[in-house]
Every structure is written in C-alpha cells, then in structure tokens.
MARVO-332665 format. One record per residue (C-alpha): residue in one letter; x, y, z. Coordinates in steps of 0.25 Angstrom, whole numbers, padded with zeros to 4 digits, always signed. Example, Ala and Ser with C-alpha at 12.3 -4.5 7.8 and 13.67 -1.06 7.14 Angstrom:
% residues 2
A+0049-0018+0031;S+0055-0004+0029;
% end
This chain:
% residues 674
M-0057-0179-0142;T-0058-0189-0153;P-0050-0182-0165;S-0057-0179-0179;S-0056-0190-0191;N-0051-0181-0200;P-0038-0173-0199;V-0038-0159-0195;P-0037-0149-0206;P-0024-0139-0205;E-0033-0127-0206;V-0041-0132-0195;I-0029-0133-0186;H-0025-0121-0190;R-0038-0114-0187;V-0039-0121-0173;Q-0025-0115-0170;E-0030-0101-0175;L-0042-0102-0166;R-0034-0106-0153;E-0024-0095-0155;Q-0035-0084-0157;L-0043-0090-0144;H-0031-0091-0135;Y-0027-0076-0140;H-0042-0071-0138;N-0042-0078-0124;Y-0030-0071-0121;R-0036-0057-0124;Y-0049-0060-0117;Y-0043-0066-0105;I-0029-0060-0103;L-0030-0047-0110;D-0045-0044-0108;A-0044-0039-0122;P-0050-0048-0131;T-0049-0046-0147;V-0062-0053-0150;S-0076-0054-0145;D-0082-0066-0138;A-0090-0070-0150;E-0077-0071-0158;F-0070-0079-0148;D-0082-0088-0147;R-0082-0090-0162;L-0066-0095-0161;L-0068-0103-0150;R-0080-0110-0156;E-0072-0113-0169;L-0061-0119-0161;E-0072-0128-0154;R-0077-0133-0166;L-0064-0136-0173;E-0058-0143-0161;E-0071-0151-0160;Q-0070-0156-0175;Y-0055-0159-0173;P-0054-0162-0158;E-0038-0166-0160;L-0036-0151-0161;V-0040-0149-0147;T-0029-0145-0138;P-0029-0142-0122;D-0025-0127-0125;S-0036-0125-0135;P-0046-0113-0132;T-0058-0124-0131;Q-0052-0131-0120;R-0051-0120-0110;V-0060-0109-0105;G-0050-0096-0106;A-0036-0091-0106;P-0025-0093-0094;P-0027-0083-0082;L-0018-0071-0082;D-0004-0073-0076;K-0007-0060-0068;F-0016-0067-0059;A-0014-0081-0052;T-0023-0092-0056;V-0034-0100-0049;P-0038-0114-0052;H-0053-0116-0053;R-0058-0129-0046;Q-0067-0131-0057;Q-0066-0125-0071;M-0072-0112-0076;L-0077-0117-0089;S-0082-0108-0101;L-0095-0110-0108;E-0100-0116-0120;D-0107-0105-0129;A-0118-0105-0137;F-0122-0094-0146;S-0136-0099-0151;E-0150-0104-0146;T-0146-0116-0154;E-0133-0119-0146;A-0140-0117-0134;L-0150-0128-0137;E-0139-0136-0141;F-0132-0136-0128;D-0145-0140-0122;A-0147-0152-0130;R-0132-0155-0129;L-0133-0157-0114;K-0145-0165-0116;R-0137-0175-0125;F-0125-0175-0115;L-0134-0179-0103;R-0145-0187-0111;A-0155-0179-0105;E-0169-0174-0109;G-0177-0161-0105;D-0173-0147-0101;F-0161-0144-0093;D-0162-0134-0081;Y-0152-0123-0085;V-0147-0110-0078;V-0145-0098-0087;E-0137-0085-0085;P-0132-0073-0091;K-0118-0075-0097;M-0110-0063-0090;D-0100-0058-0099;G-0088-0056-0088;C-0076-0063-0081;A-0078-0078-0075;V-0073-0079-0062;E-0073-0089-0050;L-0074-0087-0036;V-0070-0097-0025;Y-0076-0096-0012;E-0070-0104+0000;R-0079-0106+0012;G-0087-0093+0008;R-0076-0085+0005;F-0071-0079-0009;T-0056-0084-0009;V-0053-0085-0025;G-0057-0079-0037;S-0053-0081-0052;T-0056-0079-0067;R-0059-0092-0075;G-0046-0091-0083;D-0045-0104-0091;G-0055-0110-0083;I-0046-0118-0074;R-0038-0107-0068;G-0041-0092-0067;E-0035-0079-0063;N-0036-0077-0048;V-0043-0063-0047;T-0049-0065-0032;Q-0045-0051-0027;N-0051-0045-0039;L-0064-0053-0038;K-0064-0049-0023;T-0066-0034-0027;M-0079-0037-0033;H-0091-0035-0025;T-0100-0044-0033;I-0091-0055-0028;P-0094-0060-0013;L-0081-0062-0004;Q-0090-0071+0005;I-0101-0080+0002;L-0114-0077+0007;E-0119-0087+0018;R-0133-0083+0019;E-0140-0093+0013;E-0131-0106+0013;P-0117-0108+0017;A-0105-0105+0007;P-0098-0118+0001;E-0084-0121+0006;L-0079-0118-0009;L-0087-0112-0019;E-0082-0107-0033;V-0091-0096-0039;R-0090-0093-0055;G-0095-0079-0060;E-0094-0069-0070;V-0087-0055-0067;Y-0092-0044-0076;M-0095-0030-0077;D-0108-0023-0079;L-0109-0014-0093;D-0111-0001-0087;E-0098-0004-0077;F-0090-0008-0090;K-0094+0005-0097;K-0090+0014-0085;L-0077+0005-0084;N-0073+0007-0098;D-0075+0022-0097;E-0066+0024-0086;R-0056+0016-0093;L-0057+0024-0105;A-0056+0036-0098;Q-0044+0032-0092;D-0038+0028-0106;E-0039+0013-0103;P-0045+0003-0113;A-0059-0001-0111;F-0064-0015-0109;A-0071-0021-0121;N-0082-0026-0112;P-0087-0029-0098;R-0081-0042-0098;N-0067-0038-0102;A-0069-0028-0091;A-0073-0038-0080;A-0061-0046-0084;G-0051-0036-0084;S-0056-0030-0071;L-0056-0043-0064;R-0041-0047-0068;Q-0035-0033-0063;L-0023-0036-0054;D-0027-0025-0045;P-0040-0028-0038;K-0043-0014-0036;I-0045-0012-0051;T-0055-0024-0051;G-0062-0019-0039;A-0065-0006-0046;R-0071-0012-0057;P-0086-0015-0057;L-0085-0031-0059;K-0097-0040-0055;I-0100-0054-0055;Y-0111-0065-0058;C-0108-0079-0052;Y-0113-0090-0061;G-0108-0103-0056;V-0099-0111-0046;G-0087-0120-0048;E-0082-0129-0035;V-0091-0128-0024;Q-0088-0136-0011;G-0099-0137-0001;R-0112-0133-0007;K-0118-0142-0019;F-0127-0137-0030;S-0136-0145-0039;S-0138-0134-0049;H-0132-0120-0055;W-0145-0114-0051;Q-0143-0118-0037;T-0128-0113-0038;L-0132-0100-0043;Q-0142-0097-0032;A-0131-0102-0022;L-0121-0092-0027;R-0132-0081-0025;A-0135-0085-0011;W-0121-0084-0009;G-0119-0070-0013;F-0114-0072-0028;R-0120-0064-0039;V-0128-0072-0047;N-0134-0066-0061;P-0149-0064-0058;L-0153-0067-0073;I-0147-0082-0071;A-0160-0091-0072;Q-0165-0106-0073;A-0169-0111-0087;R-0177-0125-0090;G-0171-0130-0103;I-0163-0123-0113;D-0174-0116-0120;A-0176-0108-0107;A-0161-0105-0107;I-0161-0100-0121;A-0173-0091-0117;Y-0165-0086-0106;H-0153-0083-0116;H-0164-0074-0124;R-0169-0068-0112;I-0155-0064-0107;E-0150-0059-0120;H-0162-0050-0121;Q-0159-0044-0107;R-0144-0043-0110;R-0143-0029-0114;G-0150-0025-0100;L-0141-0031-0092;P-0130-0023-0085;Y-0118-0033-0089;E-0113-0041-0102;I-0118-0056-0104;D-0115-0063-0116;G-0125-0075-0115;V-0132-0085-0106;V-0126-0097-0099;I-0134-0109-0098;K-0131-0119-0088;V-0137-0133-0084;D-0142-0131-0071;S-0141-0144-0065;L-0126-0146-0058;A-0128-0161-0060;L-0130-0160-0075;Q-0119-0150-0076;E-0110-0161-0069;R-0115-0171-0080;L-0113-0162-0091;G-0099-0159-0088;T-0090-0150-0096;K-0082-0149-0110;A-0069-0144-0113;R-0072-0129-0109;S-0086-0128-0105;P-0097-0135-0096;R-0107-0143-0104;W-0119-0138-0095;A-0117-0123-0098;L-0119-0115-0111;A-0116-0100-0113;Y-0126-0095-0123;K-0121-0082-0128;F-0128-0070-0133;A-0124-0064-0147;P-0111-0056-0143;T-0111-0041-0142;Q-0096-0039-0145;E-0090-0042-0158;T-0076-0040-0165;T-0076-0035-0180;R-0068-0026-0188;V-0071-0011-0192;M-0072-0009-0207;D-0074+0006-0206;I-0078+0017-0198;V-0088+0025-0203;V-0097+0038-0196;N-0111+0039-0195;V-0120+0052-0193;G-0129+0053-0182;R-0142+0061-0181;T-0134+0072-0174;G-0124+0073-0184;A-0115+0063-0174;I-0104+0056-0182;T-0103+0042-0177;P-0091+0033-0181;M-0096+0019-0185;A-0087+0006-0185;V-0091-0002-0199;M-0088-0017-0196;E-0086-0031-0201;P-0101-0036-0197;V-0101-0043-0184;E-0112-0049-0176;V-0115-0042-0162;G-0124-0046-0153;G-0133-0052-0164;V-0132-0041-0173;T-0122-0038-0186;V-0115-0027-0183;S-0106-0019-0194;R-0106-0005-0188;A-0102+0000-0173;T-0103+0014-0168;L-0089+0020-0164;H-0097+0032-0157;N-0087+0044-0160;E-0073+0047-0166;D-0068+0048-0150;E-0073+0033-0148;V-0066+0028-0161;A-0054+0035-0156;R-0055+0029-0144;K-0058+0015-0148;D-0047+0016-0159;V-0058+0011-0169;R-0052+0008-0183;V-0056+0003-0197;G-0050-0010-0198;D-0051-0013-0182;T-0057-0025-0177;V-0066-0021-0166;L-0075-0027-0155;V-0089-0021-0157;Q-0101-0022-0148;R-0116-0019-0149;A-0117-0009-0138;G-0129-0012-0128;D-0131-0022-0139;V-0136-0013-0149;I-0126-0002-0155;P-0113-0008-0160;E-0101-0002-0156;V-0086-0004-0157;V-0079-0008-0142;Q-0065-0009-0145;V-0054-0012-0156;I-0047-0025-0156;L-0034-0018-0158;E-0026-0031-0160;K-0034-0033-0174;R-0031-0019-0179;P-0026-0020-0193;P-0014-0011-0198;D-0023-0003-0206;A-0033+0000-0196;R-0039+0014-0200;P-0042+0025-0189;F-0056+0032-0189;E-0056+0047-0192;M-0068+0054-0191;P-0073+0061-0203;K-0074+0077-0204;I-0085+0076-0214;C-0099+0070-0211;P-0100+0057-0220;V-0115+0060-0223;C-0115+0075-0226;N-0101+0080-0228;T-0103+0090-0217;E-0089+0092-0209;L-0091+0085-0196;V-0090+0092-0182;R-0086+0088-0167;P-0089+0098-0158;P-0080+0100-0146;G-0082+0091-0135;E-0090+0080-0142;K-0087+0067-0147;V-0096+0066-0159;T-0092+0072-0172;R-0105+0077-0180;C-0110+0082-0193;P-0116+0097-0190;N-0124+0095-0204;P-0138+0094-0199;D-0143+0090-0213;C-0133+0078-0214;L-0140+0066-0219;G-0134+0056-0209;A-0139+0065-0197;Q-0152+0067-0203;V-0155+0052-0206;R-0151+0048-0191;S-0158+0060-0185;I-0171+0054-0192;F-0168+0041-0188;H-0167+0044-0173;F-0180+0052-0175;A-0188+0040-0180;G-0182+0031-0169;K-0189+0023-0160;A-0185+0032-0147;A-0189+0044-0155;M-0201+0046-0165;D-0201+0030-0168;I-0205+0030-0183;D-0206+0016-0185;G-0199+0011-0199;L-0190+0024-0201;G-0175+0018-0201;E-0163+0025-0205;K-0162+0019-0220;I-0177+0026-0222;I-0173+0038-0216;L-0160+0039-0225;Q-0169+0037-0238;L-0179+0048-0233;V-0168+0058-0231;E-0160+0054-0244;N-0172+0055-0252;G-0175+0069-0246;L-0188+0066-0239;I-0184+0069-0226;R-0173+0079-0220;D-0177+0078-0204;V-0187+0070-0196;G-0198+0081-0198;D-0198+0077-0213;L-0202+0062-0209;Y-0217+0068-0205;R-0217+0073-0220;L-0215+0059-0227;T-0226+0052-0235;E-0227+0038-0240;D-0225+0044-0255;D-0211+0049-0250;L-0207+0035-0246;T-0213+0026-0256;P-0203+0030-0267;L-0191+0027-0257;E-0182+0014-0257;R-0188+0002-0249;F-0201+0010-0247;A-0215+0003-0250;E-0228+0011-0248;K-0231+0003-0235;S-0217+0006-0229;A-0219+0021-0233;Q-0232+0021-0226;N-0226+0014-0214;I-0216+0025-0212;V-0224+0037-0214;A-0235+0031-0204;A-0223+0028-0194;I-0218+0044-0195;Q-0232+0049-0194;N-0235+0041-0181;S-0223+0045-0175;K-0229+0060-0174;T-0233+0059-0160;P-0221+0054-0152;P-0219+0056-0136;F-0211+0070-0135;W-0198+0062-0130;R-0198+0054-0143;L-0199+0067-0152;L-0189+0073-0144;N-0179+0061-0145;A-0182+0060-0160;L-0178+0075-0162;G-0163+0070-0159;I-0159+0082-0150;R-0145+0079-0146;F-0143+0073-0131;V-0158+0071-0131;G-0162+0056-0130;E-0173+0048-0126;A-0172+0051-0112;T-0170+0066-0113;A-0180+0068-0122;Q-0191+0061-0112;L-0185+0069-0102;L-0188+0083-0110;A-0201+0077-0115;Q-0206+0076-0100;H-0201+0090-0098;F-0206+0099-0111;H-0217+0089-0116;N-0216+0095-0130;L-0207+0099-0141;E-0210+0113-0141;A-0208+0114-0126;L-0194+0109-0127;M-0191+0117-0139;Q-0194+0129-0131;A-0186+0125-0118;S-0174+0133-0113;K-0161+0128-0109;E-0165+0130-0095;D-0179+0122-0097;L-0171+0112-0104;L-0162+0111-0091;H-0172+0109-0081;V-0176+0097-0088;E-0169+0086-0078;G-0159+0079-0085;V-0157+0089-0097;G-0144+0095-0096;E-0136+0106-0103;Q-0132+0098-0115;V-0147+0092-0118;A-0153+0106-0115;A-0143+0112-0126;S-0144+0102-0136;I-0161+0104-0134;Q-0160+0118-0137;E-0150+0117-0148;F-0160+0107-0155;F-0172+0116-0154;D-0165+0128-0157;S-0161+0124-0171;P-0170+0129-0181;R-0168+0116-0190;N-0173+0108-0177;Q-0185+0119-0175;E-0189+0116-0190;L-0188+0102-0187;V-0198+0102-0175;K-0208+0112-0183;K-0207+0101-0195;L-0211+0089-0185;R-0222+0097-0179;D-0227+0101-0193;A-0227+0086-0196;G-0236+0084-0184;V-0226+0078-0174;K-0231+0080-0160;E-0224+0074-0148;Q-0233+0068-0136;P-0231+0074-0122;P-0223+0065-0112;A-0231+0058-0103;A-0231+0062-0088;R-0217+0060-0081;A-0225+0052-0069;A-0226+0040-0078;G-0211+0039-0080;P-0206+0025-0074;L-0197+0033-0065;A-0208+0041-0059;G-0205+0047-0046;K-0191+0041-0045;T-0178+0050-0042;F-0164+0048-0046;V-0151+0052-0044;F-0139+0051-0052;T-0124+0050-0047;G-0111+0046-0053;G-0108+0045-0068;L-0117+0038-0077;D-0111+0031-0089;R-0124+0027-0098;F-0131+0041-0097;S-0128+0055-0095;R-0133+0061-0081;E-0144+0069-0090;E-0147+0057-0097;A-0150+0049-0084;K-0158+0060-0078;A-0166+0061-0091;L-0170+0046-0091;V-0175+0047-0077;T-0184+0059-0079;A-0189+0055-0091;R-0194+0042-0085;G-0201+0051-0074;G-0190+0050-0063;K-0183+0062-0056;V-0168+0065-0055;S-0162+0072-0042;S-0149+0076-0039;S-0148+0071-0025;V-0151+0059-0018;S-0161+0058-0007;A-0170+0049-0001;K-0181+0052-0013;T-0171+0047-0023;D-0174+0034-0029;Y-0162+0031-0037;V-0148+0035-0038;V-0142+0032-0052;A-0127+0030-0049;G-0116+0031-0059;A-0101+0030-0058;D-0095+0037-0045;P-0108+0041-0039;G-0106+0051-0028;S-0113+0055-0016;K-0126+0053-0021;Y-0124+0038-0022;A-0120+0038-0008;K-0133+0045-0004;A-0141+0035-0011;R-0135+0023-0004;E-0138+0030+0010;L-0152+0033+0006;G-0153+0020+0000;V-0158+0025-0014;T-0158+0015-0026;I-0144+0016-0032;L-0144+0013-0047;S-0133+0010-0056;E-0133+0017-0070;A-0136+0003-0077;E-0148+0002-0067;F-0153+0015-0070;E-0152+0014-0085;E-0161+0000-0084;M-0170+0009-0075;V-0172+0019-0085;R-0175+0009-0096;
% end
C-alpha cells in the first residue's frame, strides 16, 4: 500500500491500537470462550472503524491486524487442519445503497455493462465448517478457525445425521476430492429446549443459537455433540478434483444430488435489483423460519467471473453479506421499574440507554418476574445483551458480568403497589407478584386497553394514553363505561378535536356486536386467551350459557382443564364482574354466535399429542385444534391424521411410525394452526 502523504496524528495511532486490542479480545471471547461480551453489530462497528482508519493511513496496516485475517486462532485442545483453499469471511453491507455500490464496483473492476447473474441465499447464523470427502468418503471435518487452519472436529461432525458419511452417487460419480463448506446451526425450538435443560441443571444458558451450535460442535466428548440437535446447510465448495463446475448454481445442484443439505430458499437473481428484492422478501419471511438468519448472501454466479474478480485481504470481491438490522444489542440498565398489568400482575422492566434493535429504538425491556431478575442477576448499572423476542417484545438476554460496575444495585421487588399504594401479594406456588386492589388505576388502564385491542373488541384509535386520560378525568372506571361516552365528554380533553371525538365514539359504538370469542377474550378472564375463547364460544354459543355452566360442564369441553374451569367460575361468581356484564348488556353489547365448526380449517382431522411441549401447554394445544374444527384423541389409530411429538415422546410416537401416521414437530404444528 502507498503511505499517506500526511504524518499520522498521535490520536489516530492510539485509536488504531485501542481498536485492535478490543477486536482481538472480542475474537477471543467469541471463538475461544463461546462467551461474547458485545453484540455482532457492535463488533462490526469496531471493525469497520479500524478498516476506515487503515484505508486512510495504509502505513498503519500490520500483518497481525484484525483486518488481515478472518478469525481467532484455533483452540489448543483440538488438532489443527490446514484448508487447501482459504476460508474467507464476507464483506458486509447494511443498506440498499451499499448493495448497489457493490454491484457498481464489480462492473468498474470488470469494465462490464449489463446485469450480473447472482445467486442469493439466506445467511445462516451458525458455525462455518469444511467437510473433506476423498473418493466419496467423509475423512476430515474442521471449523473455519483463522481461515487458513481450522480445528479438527471430525468425530463430532460424524455424529450429525445431516452430514453424509458417504456421497450418494445415484446421478453422477463422486469427485476424487471434494471440500464442502457449510454452516452448522440449531433450530430455535431446539435451542430453547437445550437452554431450559441447562438451566434446570444449574448450567449457564447459551446467549443465542449460534453460540449453542459453536459450543456443541467443539465438545471434547463426541457423545455430548451427538446429543445436541445440530443441523447443517451446505453453501459452497473449496477444492474439487475430478469434477468441473461453470457456476455457483450448478455447484449447489451437484451438492444436492450428492446428498448434501442445501437451503431450499436459495435462488437465482438477474441483476442487483432482483437480489435486493430477494433480501426484502427473506427479511419479511424471517420471523416464520425455524432457524436464525442475520442477512442474505449475494454471490456472482459465474465461476469464471469469480476467478477474474479474485479476493481482497479478508473477503472475496464477488460476494456480499447484506445484513438485516440486528435483533440483539448491548446497552446499559439505567433503572429497574415495575408495571401493573390488567390482572394486577407486577412486571419488572429494565429502563435502558436507548439502542436500536431490529430497526426499532428500544429503551425498555421486560424482565418477566422477580425470579427471572434473580436468575439473570440483572442490576441497575449493568451492561446487558438485549433482544426483541420474536422480533417484537424487547427482553434482556443476559448480563455482561465483565462490565459490571462496583456500584451496580440489585433489584428488590416493592412491597407496595407503585400506582395505588396497596400492599402487594405473591400467592404460594406462583411466580407473579400482584396488586390485589380491583380499583388500581394501573390495572384498570391495562384492562381497558386489552378490551379495546385488535384480538378483542377491536376499537380503533382507543390507545393507552387516551384511556389514561379518560380514567384520570373520571369519565370511565371500567369497560362498561366506554359505551356511555359522548362527543361532549371527549372534546374538552387535551388533544381532542370534534372530529377525533366523533371517531372514537363511533368506533366504540361499532364494536357492540363482536363475535362471541372476541368478547370472551376481551373480558380478560385469567388463563382464557384467544384459542380457549374460541373453544368456549363453539361450545356455549353465548355469554349467559357460559356464566351458568357448572365446573363439570366446563371440564367436558376438550382442552379445558381444572385451572381454566376454576378461573372462569371465579370470574363470573364475582358480583363485580356480574355487574360489569349487566352494564355491557344494558349498553347494547350483544355477541354474535360462532360459525359452524365444520367450517374450521382442521375440520375432520384428528390429532394426538405425545411428549413434552415447550411452546404451549397441553390444554392450549388441544384448544387450538378444537377451535379450528379438529378433534383431539388420547390414542393413536389408523384414523389418526397427525401425531404432534414433543420432548421424550413415548409409545404413541412408535405407534404412529408403525402405522405411517404423519408426525409433526411442535414448530410444524404451530405453523399449521397459524
């Protein structure tokens, strides 16, 4: 490189050294200890800052700079394996503008016009490996390591059923030598199950599925790896002897034919606009995928063009990792406060320095309950890893203990409700602390907000701030009072004009004839959510019939157990709630009877559940089936359509296999009922 013409300022030299030290340390935490202390997004920012400084002052570039290599050295506990062809990292892009510049840069380099043929594929968030096949047999497997040498994890990789020990040669013979590159990963439901097991055994949870995959792959005992639910998607090759390819797409088709797993979402794209459109499409599908991805990889399809384009210091010129907005970030806890829910539940919330997560600025994250705060040991002043669970609800994943300040303050659950000053209670056997005051302003507002929600009465425009105004001004005390509101009540309030008052009143009046299940859900009966409400509506048809039902009547409903039945009876036995129902009736609220069950999407289908379920309780799962017109049976027969298998399935699973009954994982069942 040509040195810069100006002398390097001392502060730049200091910053470059500081960045290198930080990046070396974070590489060590990530690759060696499987315990990162920063998010991927924060690491990327540090690396890009160093790249910019070294580009501006080339004389500062040294062979040991993090910009000149791919990752950390391999672990001492494994033998090392050299890669015949270097396993490079990928250049990152975080915006459409950067993706367009990548395409323009290729055209300038090749002095080409027109559109390139690209191959576009989801960027799996796992652990990169290389699989070496000699004369069709799997001989050596290694991690990427520093890109030149990797860790020999052959015996661990052999425990993975998704990796063929012998290449299939049904369509064409295997090459003399084939180096396959792929990403080892763990499905989200399996990751959750693994963490639950570790916590039950007082072992630390993995921060994310990527760390779980990497940690599982680098176990000294292959039996431990074999017990972990690892999978692989193969995305390319290194050196190949005895077979020539002309394109990346052709290579992937050959891998499929030889028995390797290739992601079915991989596609061809003519031109960068089509590649960008694919990125947007996959980002939209992301939440429904059973595994984590953090972006899309765009590759020039022609291998001849790849050869001409060559590589840079640490990445090929012909490929780009077009990242999604990060779903995990690190930030600092400024305070821990509590919120009062609609049932009086007291929920601790972390108030944090604002940080962008998944394209949304987050300043608060749930800590769930008192026990969860204690388990994660979250303190005021801590640096934490935060994520948007399901890309929606922010939550604290873990504390970065290395960054804990000496004055970090532990959380203590308050004894008095912060809203109404009532003494809080925690019933024996429950994890949730509650405010028992039915007139608590906090619970009232949340209860009315739930009543007006999309999955309940669907009252458009009635948000939490407006509800708080109405309660504080004495206009409403419960949901029954909503239907007495007039435009004259609303127009004197702040931020209300005549038109907005008209709209709110009209929306409330238009909600008077909801489907029965929506009204049931809106009432906020404990343990009665959307699925159970639909189930009860199919059985009882109207509110009066449900109110008069005995416990035995309720238990006859498939999917309703002791806990749900007791909660329903307790709700309607309350004089306060009886008065509320009368208030709604007097206001003209009248539910619509449910449609015939035969119209349900699962009509005529019989389900059997076996094993432990993570995402639903057994009662919830049964309710989901029954509410959609299906039936639930306790035994497997030739008439069974589906068996849903959870953790440790028993004899029903074996019977289903024997009879050829379709077996669903919990994730597949969830997708079906959606």
